[in-house]
DRENVOKOL-138199 format. One record per atom (N, C-alpha, C): residue in one letter; atom name; x, y, z. Coordinates in pm, 1 decimal. Example, Ala and Ser with C-alpha at 12.3 -4.5 7.8 and 13.67 -1.06 7.14 Angstrom:
// DRENVOKOL-138199
@res=A, atom=N, c1=1319.0, c2=-569.0, c3=780.0
@res=A, atom=CA, c1=1230.0, c2=-450.0, c3=780.0
@res=A, atom=C, c1=1320.0, c2=-330.0, c3=780.0
@res=S, atom=N, c1=1285.0, c2=-225.0, c3=708.0
@res=S, atom=CA, c1=1367.0, c2=-106.0, c3=714.0
@res=S, atom=C, c1=1290.0, c2=3.0, c3=787.0
//
This chain:
// DRENVOKOL-138199
@res=X, atom=N, c1=1915.7, c2=-3997.7, c3=2575.6
@res=X, atom=CA, c1=1777.0, c2=-3969.2, c3=2543.8
@res=X, atom=C, c1=1727.9, c2=-4074.1, c3=2444.2
@res=X, atom=N, c1=1608.0, c2=-4116.4, c3=2461.6
@res=X, atom=CA, c1=1546.4, c2=-4215.0, c3=2373.8
@res=X, atom=C, c1=1528.4, c2=-4154.1, c3=2234.6
@res=X, atom=N, c1=1551.3, c2=-4232.2, c3=2126.5
@res=X, atom=CA, c1=1541.9, c2=-4179.4, c3=1989.5
@res=X, atom=C, c1=1403.7, c2=-4123.6, c3=1956.2
@res=X, atom=N, c1=1298.4, c2=-4181.1, c3=2011.2
@res=X, atom=CA, c1=1161.9, c2=-4131.6, c3=1984.8
@res=X, atom=C, c1=1145.0, c2=-3992.3, c3=2046.3
@res=X, atom=N, c1=1194.1, c2=-3973.7, c3=2167.3
@res=X, atom=CA, c1=1184.3, c2=-3843.2, c3=2231.8
@res=X, atom=C, c1=1261.6, c2=-3737.9, c3=2152.9
@res=X, atom=N, c1=1378.6, c2=-3772.4, c3=2104.8
@res=X, atom=CA, c1=1459.6, c2=-3680.8, c3=2025.5
@res=X, atom=C, c1=1385.5, c2=-3640.5, c3=1897.9
@res=X, atom=N, c1=1322.8, c2=-3736.9, c3=1833.7
@res=X, atom=CA, c1=1245.5, c2=-3710.2, c3=1712.2
@res=X, atom=C, c1=1126.1, c2=-3620.0, c3=1742.7
@res=X, atom=N, c1=1056.3, c2=-3645.7, c3=1852.9
@res=X, atom=CA, c1=941.8, c2=-3562.8, c3=1890.9
@res=X, atom=C, c1=984.1, c2=-3417.9, c3=1917.3
@res=X, atom=N, c1=1096.9, c2=-3401.5, c3=1980.8
@res=X, atom=CA, c1=1146.5, c2=-3265.8, c3=2008.6
@res=X, atom=C, c1=1177.1, c2=-3193.2, c3=1878.0
@res=X, atom=N, c1=1240.8, c2=-3262.4, c3=1783.3
@res=X, atom=CA, c1=1271.2, c2=-3201.2, c3=1653.6
@res=X, atom=C, c1=1143.6, c2=-3163.5, c3=1579.0
@res=X, atom=N, c1=1045.9, c2=-3252.3, c3=1579.1
@res=X, atom=CA, c1=918.2, c2=-3224.9, c3=1512.2
@res=X, atom=C, c1=849.9, c2=-3105.2, c3=1578.4
@res=X, atom=N, c1=854.2, c2=-3100.1, c3=1709.3
@res=X, atom=CA, c1=793.6, c2=-2988.9, c3=1782.7
@res=X, atom=C, c1=856.1, c2=-2855.7, c3=1738.8
@res=X, atom=N, c1=989.0, c2=-2847.6, c3=1731.8
@res=X, atom=CA, c1=1055.2, c2=-2724.1, c3=1692.1
@res=X, atom=C, c1=1027.7, c2=-2687.6, c3=1546.2
@res=X, atom=N, c1=1016.7, c2=-2785.9, c3=1461.1
@res=X, atom=CA, c1=982.4, c2=-2759.3, c3=1320.9
@res=X, atom=C, c1=840.4, c2=-2701.8, c3=1312.7
@res=X, atom=N, c1=748.4, c2=-2756.5, c3=1388.5
@res=X, atom=CA, c1=611.6, c2=-2704.2, c3=1389.9
@res=X, atom=C, c1=607.0, c2=-2561.0, c3=1442.8
@res=X, atom=N, c1=679.6, c2=-2533.2, c3=1547.2
@res=X, atom=CA, c1=684.9, c2=-2397.3, c3=1602.7
@res=X, atom=C, c1=740.9, c2=-2300.9, c3=1497.6
@res=X, atom=N, c1=846.8, c2=-2340.5, c3=1429.0
@res=X, atom=CA, c1=905.6, c2=-2254.9, c3=1325.1
@res=X, atom=C, c1=805.2, c2=-2230.5, c3=1212.6
@res=X, atom=N, c1=733.8, c2=-2332.2, c3=1171.3
@res=X, atom=CA, c1=633.9, c2=-2318.8, c3=1064.8
@res=X, atom=C, c1=522.8, c2=-2223.4, c3=1106.5
@res=X, atom=N, c1=471.0, c2=-2238.7, c3=1225.7
@res=X, atom=CA, c1=363.3, c2=-2151.7, c3=1274.9
@res=X, atom=C, c1=412.1, c2=-2007.3, c3=1284.0
@res=X, atom=N, c1=532.5, c2=-1987.1, c3=1332.2
@res=X, atom=CA, c1=587.9, c2=-1852.2, c3=1342.0
@res=X, atom=C, c1=601.7, c2=-1789.1, c3=1204.5
@res=X, atom=N, c1=645.5, c2=-1863.8, c3=1106.4
@res=X, atom=CA, c1=658.5, c2=-1810.9, c3=970.0
@res=X, atom=C, c1=522.2, c2=-1772.3, c3=914.6
@res=X, atom=N, c1=422.4, c2=-1851.5, c3=938.3
@res=X, atom=CA, c1=288.4, c2=-1821.2, c3=890.4
@res=X, atom=C, c1=233.7, c2=-1694.2, c3=953.1
@res=X, atom=N, c1=263.4, c2=-1670.1, c3=1080.8
@res=X, atom=CA, c1=213.6, c2=-1551.7, c3=1149.2
@res=X, atom=C, c1=281.4, c2=-1424.3, c3=1098.9
@res=X, atom=N, c1=402.2, c2=-1435.0, c3=1046.4
@res=X, atom=CA, c1=473.3, c2=-1317.4, c3=999.1
@res=X, atom=C, c1=457.4, c2=-1297.3, c3=848.4
@res=X, atom=N, c1=361.3, c2=-1360.6, c3=788.4
@res=X, atom=CA, c1=335.9, c2=-1352.1, c3=645.5
@res=X, atom=C, c1=305.7, c2=-1208.5, c3=603.2
@res=X, atom=N, c1=371.5, c2=-1163.1, c3=501.4
@res=X, atom=CA, c1=343.4, c2=-1030.8, c3=445.4
@res=X, atom=C, c1=268.7, c2=-1049.9, c3=314.8
@res=X, atom=N, c1=155.7, c2=-984.3, c3=303.6
@res=X, atom=CA, c1=77.0, c2=-993.1, c3=181.8
@res=X, atom=C, c1=113.8, c2=-881.9, c3=86.0
@res=X, atom=N, c1=52.2, c2=-885.3, c3=-31.1
@res=X, atom=CA, c1=78.7, c2=-785.1, c3=-132.9
@res=X, atom=C, c1=-26.5, c2=-676.0, c3=-127.1
@res=X, atom=N, c1=19.6, c2=-554.5, c3=-107.2
@res=X, atom=CA, c1=-66.2, c2=-436.3, c3=-105.3
@res=X, atom=C, c1=-41.7, c2=-361.1, c3=-235.7
@res=X, atom=N, c1=-144.1, c2=-351.6, c3=-318.4
@res=X, atom=CA, c1=-134.1, c2=-277.8, c3=-443.9
@res=X, atom=C, c1=-211.1, c2=-147.8, c3=-427.7
@res=X, atom=N, c1=-139.8, c2=-37.2, c3=-438.8
@res=X, atom=CA, c1=-199.6, c2=95.7, c3=-426.0
@res=X, atom=C, c1=-219.3, c2=151.4, c3=-565.7
@res=X, atom=N, c1=-345.5, c2=181.1, c3=-600.5
@res=X, atom=CA, c1=-381.4, c2=235.6, c3=-731.4
@res=X, atom=C, c1=-389.0, c2=388.0, c3=-718.6
@res=X, atom=N, c1=-300.6, c2=458.0, c3=-789.1
@res=X, atom=CA, c1=-289.4, c2=603.9, c3=-778.1
@res=X, atom=C, c1=-334.5, c2=668.7, c3=-909.5
@res=X, atom=N, c1=-424.8, c2=766.0, c3=-899.2
@res=X, atom=CA, c1=-463.3, c2=848.7, c3=-1013.5
@res=X, atom=C, c1=-450.2, c2=994.0, c3=-970.8
@res=X, atom=N, c1=-371.3, c2=1069.0, c3=-1047.6
@res=X, atom=CA, c1=-350.0, c2=1210.6, c3=-1017.1
@res=X, atom=C, c1=-428.6, c2=1298.0, c3=-1113.5
@res=X, atom=N, c1=-476.6, c2=1410.6, c3=-1061.6
@res=X, atom=CA, c1=-535.5, c2=1515.0, c3=-1143.9
@res=X, atom=C, c1=-437.3, c2=1631.7, c3=-1139.2
@res=X, atom=N, c1=-380.6, c2=1664.1, c3=-1254.3
@res=X, atom=CA, c1=-277.2, c2=1766.8, c3=-1260.2
@res=X, atom=C, c1=-336.8, c2=1907.1, c3=-1258.2
@res=X, atom=N, c1=-258.1, c2=2000.7, c3=-1206.7
@res=X, atom=CA, c1=-291.8, c2=2142.2, c3=-1220.1
@res=X, atom=C, c1=-278.9, c2=2176.8, c3=-1368.7
@res=X, atom=N, c1=-354.5, c2=2274.5, c3=-1418.2
@res=X, atom=CA, c1=-346.8, c2=2310.5, c3=-1560.4
@res=X, atom=C, c1=-203.0, c2=2340.7, c3=-1604.3
@res=X, atom=N, c1=-161.1, c2=2272.8, c3=-1712.8
@res=X, atom=CA, c1=-27.6, c2=2292.1, c3=-1768.1
@res=X, atom=C, c1=83.2, c2=2220.1, c3=-1693.6
@res=X, atom=N, c1=51.7, c2=2148.1, c3=-1588.8
@res=X, atom=CA, c1=153.3, c2=2081.5, c3=-1506.3
@res=X, atom=C, c1=149.6, c2=1929.0, c3=-1519.0
@res=X, atom=N, c1=89.2, c2=1879.4, c3=-1625.2
@res=X, atom=CA, c1=73.9, c2=1734.8, c3=-1642.8
@res=X, atom=C, c1=208.0, c2=1661.2, c3=-1637.6
@res=X, atom=N, c1=308.5, c2=1713.7, c3=-1707.9
@res=X, atom=CA, c1=439.1, c2=1645.9, c3=-1712.4
@res=X, atom=C, c1=495.8, c2=1627.2, c3=-1571.2
@res=X, atom=N, c1=494.7, c2=1734.2, c3=-1491.2
@res=X, atom=CA, c1=549.9, c2=1726.2, c3=-1355.4
@res=X, atom=C, c1=462.4, c2=1642.1, c3=-1263.1
@res=X, atom=N, c1=331.7, c2=1659.9, c3=-1272.5
@res=X, atom=CA, c1=239.7, c2=1587.0, c3=-1185.2
@res=X, atom=C, c1=244.8, c2=1436.3, c3=-1210.2
@res=X, atom=N, c1=253.1, c2=1398.8, c3=-1337.2
@res=X, atom=CA, c1=247.1, c2=1257.0, c3=-1373.9
@res=X, atom=C, c1=384.4, c2=1189.3, c3=-1372.9
@res=X, atom=N, c1=490.8, c2=1262.8, c3=-1339.1
@res=X, atom=CA, c1=626.3, c2=1207.0, c3=-1343.1
@res=X, atom=C, c1=641.4, c2=1081.8, c3=-1256.6
@res=X, atom=N, c1=573.3, c2=1077.5, c3=-1142.7
@res=X, atom=CA, c1=585.5, c2=961.3, c3=-1053.4
@res=X, atom=C, c1=519.3, c2=836.2, c3=-1110.6
@res=X, atom=N, c1=438.7, c2=854.1, c3=-1215.7
@res=X, atom=CA, c1=374.3, c2=739.9, c3=-1281.9
@res=X, atom=C, c1=427.7, c2=723.1, c3=-1424.3
@res=X, atom=N, c1=552.0, c2=761.1, c3=-1444.7
@res=X, atom=CA, c1=611.6, c2=743.0, c3=-1576.1
@res=X, atom=C, c1=544.6, c2=825.2, c3=-1684.3
@res=X, atom=N, c1=491.0, c2=940.8, c3=-1648.4
@res=X, atom=CA, c1=427.2, c2=1029.1, c3=-1745.8
@res=X, atom=C, c1=279.2, c2=1003.0, c3=-1766.7
@res=X, atom=N, c1=223.5, c2=909.8, c3=-1695.1
@res=X, atom=CA, c1=80.1, c2=877.3, c3=-1707.4
@res=X, atom=C, c1=5.7, c2=925.4, c3=-1582.8
@res=X, atom=N, c1=-123.5, c2=954.2, c3=-1595.8
@res=X, atom=CA, c1=-198.5, c2=999.9, c3=-1478.3
@res=X, atom=C, c1=-223.3, c2=890.8, c3=-1375.0
@res=X, atom=N, c1=-216.5, c2=764.0, c3=-1414.7
@res=X, atom=CA, c1=-246.5, c2=652.8, c3=-1322.8
@res=X, atom=C, c1=-137.5, c2=547.0, c3=-1326.6
@res=X, atom=N, c1=-113.8, c2=487.3, c3=-1211.3
@res=X, atom=CA, c1=-21.6, c2=374.2, c3=-1202.4
@res=X, atom=C, c1=-46.2, c2=300.8, c3=-1070.7
@res=X, atom=N, c1=18.8, c2=188.2, c3=-1054.4
@res=X, atom=CA, c1=8.3, c2=107.8, c3=-932.7
@res=X, atom=C, c1=142.7, c2=103.0, c3=-862.2
@res=X, atom=N, c1=138.3, c2=103.1, c3=-729.6
@res=X, atom=CA, c1=255.8, c2=83.7, c3=-646.2
@res=X, atom=C, c1=230.9, c2=-41.9, c3=-564.0
@res=X, atom=N, c1=330.3, c2=-128.0, c3=-555.3
@res=X, atom=CA, c1=315.5, c2=-252.4, c3=-480.8
@res=X, atom=C, c1=405.8, c2=-249.5, c3=-358.3
@res=X, atom=N, c1=348.5, c2=-287.7, c3=-244.3
@res=X, atom=CA, c1=422.6, c2=-294.1, c3=-118.1
@res=X, atom=C, c1=387.5, c2=-424.7, c3=-48.2
@res=X, atom=N, c1=474.9, c2=-468.9, c3=38.6
@res=X, atom=CA, c1=445.8, c2=-584.0, c3=124.4
@res=X, atom=C, c1=394.9, c2=-529.9, c3=257.2
@res=X, atom=N, c1=277.6, c2=-574.6, c3=298.2
@res=X, atom=CA, c1=222.7, c2=-536.1, c3=428.1
@res=X, atom=C, c1=170.2, c2=-661.3, c3=496.9
@res=X, atom=N, c1=150.3, c2=-650.8, c3=627.5
@res=X, atom=CA, c1=108.4, c2=-766.0, c3=705.1
@res=X, atom=C, c1=-41.5, c2=-787.0, c3=712.0
@res=X, atom=N, c1=-120.3, c2=-686.1, c3=666.8
@res=X, atom=CA, c1=-265.4, c2=-698.9, c3=677.3
@res=X, atom=C, c1=-332.8, c2=-596.8, c3=586.8
@res=X, atom=N, c1=-463.5, c2=-613.8, c3=570.8
@res=X, atom=CA, c1=-542.4, c2=-516.1, c3=494.9
@res=X, atom=C, c1=-543.3, c2=-381.6, c3=566.5
@res=X, atom=N, c1=-541.2, c2=-382.8, c3=699.9
@res=X, atom=CA, c1=-536.2, c2=-256.7, c3=775.9
@res=X, atom=C, c1=-405.9, c2=-182.0, c3=749.5
@res=X, atom=N, c1=-295.2, c2=-253.8, c3=744.3
@res=X, atom=CA, c1=-166.1, c2=-190.8, c3=715.0
@res=X, atom=C, c1=-164.5, c2=-138.1, c3=571.6
@res=X, atom=N, c1=-230.0, c2=-208.1, c3=482.4
@res=X, atom=CA, c1=-240.8, c2=-163.1, c3=343.6
@res=X, atom=C, c1=-323.2, c2=-34.6, c3=336.9
@res=X, atom=N, c1=-431.8, c2=-28.0, c3=412.8
@res=X, atom=CA, c1=-515.3, c2=93.4, c3=417.4
@res=X, atom=C, c1=-433.9, c2=211.1, c3=469.3
@res=X, atom=N, c1=-351.4, c2=188.0, c3=569.6
@res=X, atom=CA, c1=-267.1, c2=294.3, c3=624.1
@res=X, atom=C, c1=-168.7, c2=343.6, c3=518.1
@res=X, atom=N, c1=-109.0, c2=251.8, c3=443.3
@res=X, atom=CA, c1=-15.4, c2=289.6, c3=336.7
@res=X, atom=C, c1=-86.6, c2=369.5, c3=227.9
@res=X, atom=N, c1=-210.7, c2=331.1, c3=195.9
@res=X, atom=CA, c1=-288.0, c2=403.4, c3=94.7
@res=X, atom=C, c1=-318.9, c2=544.8, c3=141.7
@res=X, atom=N, c1=-355.3, c2=558.9, c3=267.9
@res=X, atom=CA, c1=-384.4, c2=690.9, c3=322.9
@res=X, atom=C, c1=-259.1, c2=779.0, c3=321.4
@res=X, atom=N, c1=-144.6, c2=722.2, c3=356.7
@res=X, atom=CA, c1=-18.8, c2=797.3, c3=354.3
@res=X, atom=C, c1=17.7, c2=839.6, c3=212.3
@res=X, atom=N, c1=-18.6, c2=758.9, c3=113.0
@res=X, atom=CA, c1=11.4, c2=791.6, c3=-27.2
@res=X, atom=C, c1=-69.5, c2=911.4, c3=-76.0
@res=X, atom=N, c1=-172.1, c2=950.8, c3=-3.5
@res=X, atom=CA, c1=-252.8, c2=1067.1, c3=-40.8
@res=X, atom=C, c1=-179.5, c2=1198.4, c3=-18.8
@res=X, atom=N, c1=-80.5, c2=1198.8, c3=67.3
@res=X, atom=CA, c1=-10.0, c2=1323.7, c3=98.0
@res=X, atom=C, c1=36.8, c2=1392.5, c3=-29.3
@res=X, atom=N, c1=9.6, c2=1521.9, c3=-39.1
@res=X, atom=CA, c1=51.9, c2=1605.4, c3=-150.4
@res=X, atom=C, c1=143.4, c2=1711.2, c3=-90.9
@res=X, atom=N, c1=273.5, c2=1680.5, c3=-86.7
@res=X, atom=CA, c1=369.8, c2=1767.5, c3=-19.2
@res=X, atom=C, c1=375.9, c2=1904.9, c3=-84.8
@res=X, atom=N, c1=418.4, c2=2002.6, c3=-8.9
@res=X, atom=CA, c1=416.3, c2=2143.2, c3=-51.3
@res=X, atom=C, c1=476.3, c2=2164.5, c3=-189.9
@res=X, atom=N, c1=587.8, c2=2100.4, c3=-220.5
@res=X, atom=CA, c1=653.0, c2=2119.8, c3=-349.5
@res=X, atom=C, c1=566.1, c2=2072.8, c3=-466.2
@res=X, atom=N, c1=474.9, c2=1982.6, c3=-441.6
@res=X, atom=CA, c1=391.8, c2=1927.7, c3=-550.3
@res=X, atom=C, c1=250.4, c2=1987.1, c3=-552.4
@res=X, atom=N, c1=217.5, c2=2072.8, c3=-458.8
@res=X, atom=CA, c1=81.7, c2=2126.7, c3=-453.1
@res=X, atom=C, c1=48.2, c2=2216.8, c3=-570.8
@res=X, atom=N, c1=147.9, c2=2272.5, c3=-638.5
@res=X, atom=CA, c1=123.9, c2=2354.4, c3=-758.0
@res=X, atom=C, c1=128.6, c2=2268.6, c3=-884.7
@res=X, atom=N, c1=151.1, c2=2137.7, c3=-868.0
@res=X, atom=CA, c1=156.7, c2=2044.2, c3=-980.8
@res=X, atom=C, c1=36.9, c2=1949.8, c3=-982.3
@res=X, atom=N, c1=0.1, c2=1900.3, c3=-865.5
@res=X, atom=CA, c1=-106.4, c2=1799.8, c3=-854.2
@res=X, atom=C, c1=-224.1, c2=1859.4, c3=-779.2
@res=X, atom=N, c1=-335.8, c2=1869.4, c3=-848.2
@res=X, atom=CA, c1=-457.3, c2=1928.3, c3=-790.1
@res=X, atom=C, c1=-524.1, c2=1832.5, c3=-692.1
@res=X, atom=N, c1=-528.9, c2=1703.8, c3=-729.3
@res=X, atom=CA, c1=-597.8, c2=1604.6, c3=-646.1
@res=X, atom=C, c1=-547.1, c2=1465.2, c3=-680.6
@res=X, atom=N, c1=-577.5, c2=1370.9, c3=-594.2
@res=X, atom=CA, c1=-544.6, c2=1229.7, c3=-616.9
@res=X, atom=C, c1=-664.4, c2=1143.8, c3=-579.4
@res=X, atom=N, c1=-673.7, c2=1031.2, c3=-648.1
@res=X, atom=CA, c1=-767.0, c2=925.6, c3=-608.4
@res=X, atom=C, c1=-679.8, c2=803.5, c3=-582.1
@res=X, atom=N, c1=-693.6, c2=747.4, c3=-463.6
@res=X, atom=CA, c1=-614.3, c2=629.5, c3=-428.9
@res=X, atom=C, c1=-705.3, c2=521.9, c3=-371.0
@res=X, atom=N, c1=-698.4, c2=404.8, c3=-432.9
@res=X, atom=CA, c1=-765.7, c2=285.6, c3=-382.1
@res=X, atom=C, c1=-657.8, c2=179.5, c3=-361.5
@res=X, atom=N, c1=-692.5, c2=71.6, c3=-293.5
@res=X, atom=CA, c1=-593.1, c2=-31.7, c3=-266.9
@res=X, atom=C, c1=-656.0, c2=-169.8, c3=-266.6
@res=X, atom=N, c1=-573.2, c2=-268.4, c3=-297.0
@res=X, atom=CA, c1=-609.9, c2=-410.0, c3=-288.3
@res=X, atom=C, c1=-507.1, c2=-478.2, c3=-198.7
@res=X, atom=N, c1=-553.8, c2=-568.0, c3=-114.6
@res=X, atom=CA, c1=-464.4, c2=-650.1, c3=-34.1
@res=X, atom=C, c1=-482.3, c2=-793.6, c3=-77.5
@res=X, atom=N, c1=-376.8, c2=-852.7, c3=-129.6
@res=X, atom=CA, c1=-381.1, c2=-989.1, c3=-184.7
@res=X, atom=C, c1=-496.9, c2=-1005.1, c3=-283.4
@res=X, atom=N, c1=-518.8, c2=-901.4, c3=-365.2
@res=X, atom=CA, c1=-619.4, c2=-907.4, c3=-471.2
@res=X, atom=C, c1=-759.8, c2=-865.9, c3=-431.5
@res=X, atom=N, c1=-785.9, c2=-844.6, c3=-303.8
@res=X, atom=CA, c1=-920.0, c2=-806.3, c3=-257.5
@res=X, atom=C, c1=-922.2, c2=-656.1, c3=-227.2
@res=X, atom=N, c1=-1026.8, c2=-585.0, c3=-271.5
@res=X, atom=CA, c1=-1034.2, c2=-441.2, c3=-244.4
@res=X, atom=C, c1=-1031.7, c2=-411.8, c3=-94.3
@res=X, atom=N, c1=-952.9, c2=-312.7, c3=-57.7
@res=X, atom=CA, c1=-942.6, c2=-270.4, c3=82.6
@res=X, atom=C, c1=-1055.1, c2=-171.7, c3=110.9
@res=X, atom=N, c1=-1126.1, c2=-196.2, c3=218.8
@res=X, atom=CA, c1=-1237.8, c2=-112.1, c3=262.5
@res=X, atom=C, c1=-1336.6, c2=-85.9, c3=148.5
@res=X, atom=N, c1=-1367.4, c2=-193.2, c3=75.8
@res=X, atom=CA, c1=-1469.4, c2=-186.1, c3=-29.3
@res=X, atom=C, c1=-1428.9, c2=-105.3, c3=-151.0
@res=X, atom=N, c1=-1300.0, c2=-79.7, c3=-169.6
@res=X, atom=CA, c1=-1252.6, c2=-5.2, c3=-285.1
@res=X, atom=C, c1=-1267.0, c2=145.4, c3=-270.3
@res=X, atom=N, c1=-1275.0, c2=193.1, c3=-147.0
@res=X, atom=CA, c1=-1295.4, c2=336.7, c3=-123.3
@res=X, atom=C, c1=-1175.4, c2=419.3, c3=-167.8
@res=X, atom=N, c1=-1203.0, c2=547.0, c3=-198.9
@res=X, atom=CA, c1=-1098.2, c2=643.5, c3=-229.0
@res=X, atom=C, c1=-1043.3, c2=693.7, c3=-95.2
@res=X, atom=N, c1=-916.2, c2=669.5, c3=-69.0
@res=X, atom=CA, c1=-856.1, c2=709.1, c3=58.2
@res=X, atom=C, c1=-823.3, c2=858.1, c3=64.8
@res=X, atom=N, c1=-830.8, c2=928.0, c3=-48.4
@res=X, atom=CA, c1=-798.5, c2=1071.3, c3=-51.4
@res=X, atom=C, c1=-926.0, c2=1153.7, c3=-45.8
@res=X, atom=N, c1=-950.1, c2=1217.2, c3=66.8
@res=X, atom=CA, c1=-1064.3, c2=1306.1, c3=82.8
@res=X, atom=C, c1=-1043.1, c2=1428.5, c3=-6.4
@res=X, atom=N, c1=-1135.5, c2=1456.5, c3=-99.9
@res=X, atom=CA, c1=-1117.2, c2=1570.7, c3=-189.9
@res=X, atom=C, c1=-1108.3, c2=1705.0, c3=-117.0
@res=X, atom=N, c1=-1154.6, c2=1712.9, c3=6.0
@res=X, atom=CA, c1=-1149.9, c2=1836.6, c3=82.2
@res=X, atom=C, c1=-1021.5, c2=1855.5, c3=162.0
@res=X, atom=N, c1=-922.6, c2=1769.3, c3=141.0
@res=X, atom=CA, c1=-795.7, c2=1780.6, c3=213.7
@res=X, atom=C, c1=-734.1, c2=1918.0, c3=191.1
@res=X, atom=N, c1=-668.3, c2=1974.0, c3=292.3
@res=X, atom=CA, c1=-606.8, c2=2105.7, c3=275.9
@res=X, atom=C, c1=-486.0, c2=2107.3, c3=181.7
@res=X, atom=N, c1=-429.0, c2=1989.7, c3=147.9
@res=X, atom=CA, c1=-314.4, c2=1987.0, c3=57.0
@res=X, atom=C, c1=-354.8, c2=1964.5, c3=-88.6
@res=X, atom=N, c1=-485.4, c2=1965.1, c3=-117.9
@res=X, atom=CA, c1=-537.1, c2=1954.6, c3=-255.4
@res=X, atom=C, c1=-593.8, c2=2088.5, c3=-298.3
@res=X, atom=N, c1=-617.7, c2=2101.7, c3=-429.3
@res=X, atom=CA, c1=-679.5, c2=2221.6, c3=-488.2
@res=X, atom=C, c1=-599.7, c2=2348.5, c3=-457.0
@res=X, atom=N, c1=-466.9, c2=2341.4, c3=-470.6
@res=X, atom=CA, c1=-380.6, c2=2456.5, c3=-443.6
@res=X, atom=C, c1=-322.4, c2=2516.7, c3=-572.0
@res=X, atom=N, c1=-373.5, c2=2478.7, c3=-687.0
@res=X, atom=CA, c1=-321.8, c2=2527.0, c3=-815.1
@res=X, atom=C, c1=-331.6, c2=2678.2, c3=-824.7
//
Protein backbone atom coordinates (compact mmCIF):
# COMPACT_ATOMS: atom_id res chain seq x y z
CA UNK A 1 0.00 0.00 0.00
CA UNK A 2 1.24 3.47 -0.82
CA UNK A 3 2.37 5.46 2.29
CA UNK A 4 -0.04 8.34 1.49
CA UNK A 5 -3.01 5.96 1.36
CA UNK A 6 -1.98 4.41 4.68
CA UNK A 7 -1.75 7.87 6.25
CA UNK A 8 -5.17 8.86 4.87
CA UNK A 9 -6.74 5.72 6.31
CA UNK A 10 -5.24 6.44 9.74
CA UNK A 11 -6.45 10.06 9.64
CA UNK A 12 -9.91 8.87 8.60
CA UNK A 13 -10.15 6.50 11.59
CA UNK A 14 -8.90 9.17 13.99
CA UNK A 15 -11.58 11.56 12.70
CA UNK A 16 -14.29 8.91 13.09
CA UNK A 17 -13.14 8.23 16.67
CA UNK A 18 -13.17 11.96 17.47
CA UNK A 19 -16.67 12.46 16.06
CA UNK A 20 -17.96 9.43 17.96
CA UNK A 21 -16.52 10.74 21.22
CA UNK A 22 -18.15 14.12 20.68
CA UNK A 23 -21.55 12.50 20.07
CA UNK A 24 -21.35 10.56 23.33
CA UNK A 25 -20.52 13.64 25.41
CA UNK A 26 -22.17 13.69 28.82
CA UNK A 27 -22.92 17.09 30.26
CA UNK A 28 -23.31 18.13 33.86
CA UNK A 29 -26.83 18.07 35.26
CA UNK A 30 -27.14 19.95 38.55
CA UNK A 31 -30.38 19.24 40.40
CA UNK A 32 -31.29 21.89 42.99
CA UNK A 33 -33.40 20.30 45.76
CA UNK A 34 -35.32 22.20 48.46
CA UNK A 35 -37.42 20.23 50.93
CA UNK A 36 -40.25 21.45 53.12
CA UNK A 37 -40.32 19.28 56.23
CA UNK A 38 -43.38 18.05 58.07
CA UNK A 39 -43.69 19.80 61.46
CA UNK A 40 -41.05 18.46 63.87
CA UNK A 41 -39.45 16.26 61.19
CA UNK A 42 -36.76 18.67 59.97
CA UNK A 43 -33.86 16.43 61.05
CA UNK A 44 -35.18 13.40 59.14
CA UNK A 45 -36.44 15.35 56.13
CA UNK A 46 -33.21 17.30 55.66
CA UNK A 47 -30.90 14.30 56.24
CA UNK A 48 -30.34 13.81 52.50
CA UNK A 49 -28.96 17.37 52.32
CA UNK A 50 -26.61 17.07 55.26
CA UNK A 51 -29.14 18.57 57.68
CA UNK A 52 -30.02 21.56 55.48
CA UNK A 53 -33.30 22.15 53.64
CA UNK A 54 -31.52 22.74 50.30
CA UNK A 55 -28.64 21.16 48.43
CA UNK A 56 -27.47 20.29 44.92
CA UNK A 57 -27.01 16.87 43.33
CA UNK A 58 -24.76 16.53 40.29
CA UNK A 59 -25.21 13.86 37.62
CA UNK A 60 -23.79 13.25 34.16
CA UNK A 61 -26.49 13.24 31.48
CA UNK A 62 -26.40 13.34 27.71
CA UNK A 63 -28.83 16.23 27.21
CA UNK A 64 -31.03 18.84 28.85
CA UNK A 65 -34.00 16.50 28.24
CA UNK A 66 -32.26 13.72 30.18
CA UNK A 67 -31.50 16.21 32.93
CA UNK A 68 -35.20 17.21 33.06
CA UNK A 69 -36.14 13.53 33.39
CA UNK A 70 -33.67 13.11 36.28
CA UNK A 71 -35.11 16.21 37.98
CA UNK A 72 -38.65 14.88 37.64
CA UNK A 73 -37.59 11.51 39.10
CA UNK A 74 -35.97 13.34 42.05
CA UNK A 75 -39.43 14.66 42.98
CA UNK A 76 -40.56 11.23 44.13
CA UNK A 77 -41.43 11.22 47.84
CA UNK A 78 -41.42 7.52 48.72
CA UNK A 79 -43.88 6.19 51.29
CA UNK A 80 -41.32 6.00 54.11
CA UNK A 81 -40.54 9.72 53.74
CA UNK A 82 -44.08 11.04 53.26
CA UNK A 83 -44.44 11.65 57.02
CA UNK A 84 -41.10 13.53 57.00
CA UNK A 85 -41.15 15.66 53.84
CA UNK A 86 -44.26 17.69 53.08
CA UNK A 87 -43.11 19.00 49.69
CA UNK A 88 -40.10 19.56 47.44
CA UNK A 89 -39.04 22.18 44.95
CA UNK A 90 -36.65 20.91 42.31
CA UNK A 91 -35.04 22.89 39.51
CA UNK A 92 -32.14 21.87 37.29
CA UNK A 93 -29.30 23.26 35.20
CA UNK A 94 -27.64 21.47 32.30
CA UNK A 95 -24.07 22.65 31.71
CA UNK A 96 -24.92 25.82 33.66
CA UNK A 97 -28.10 26.73 31.75
CA UNK A 98 -31.52 26.46 33.44
CA UNK A 99 -33.53 23.47 32.23
CA UNK A 100 -36.99 24.35 30.92
CA UNK A 101 -36.60 27.96 32.02
CA UNK A 102 -35.85 27.08 35.65
CA UNK A 103 -39.26 25.52 36.29
CA UNK A 104 -40.11 23.61 39.46
CA UNK A 105 -40.36 19.96 38.37
CA UNK A 106 -42.37 19.00 41.48
CA UNK A 107 -46.08 19.67 41.05
CA UNK A 108 -47.36 20.75 44.51
CA UNK A 109 -50.55 18.74 43.90
CA UNK A 110 -48.69 15.41 43.61
CA UNK A 111 -50.35 12.61 45.59
CA UNK A 112 -47.06 11.84 47.42
CA UNK A 113 -46.87 15.37 48.94
CA UNK A 114 -48.79 16.94 51.84
CA UNK A 115 -49.11 13.63 53.75
CA UNK A 116 -47.95 14.95 57.15
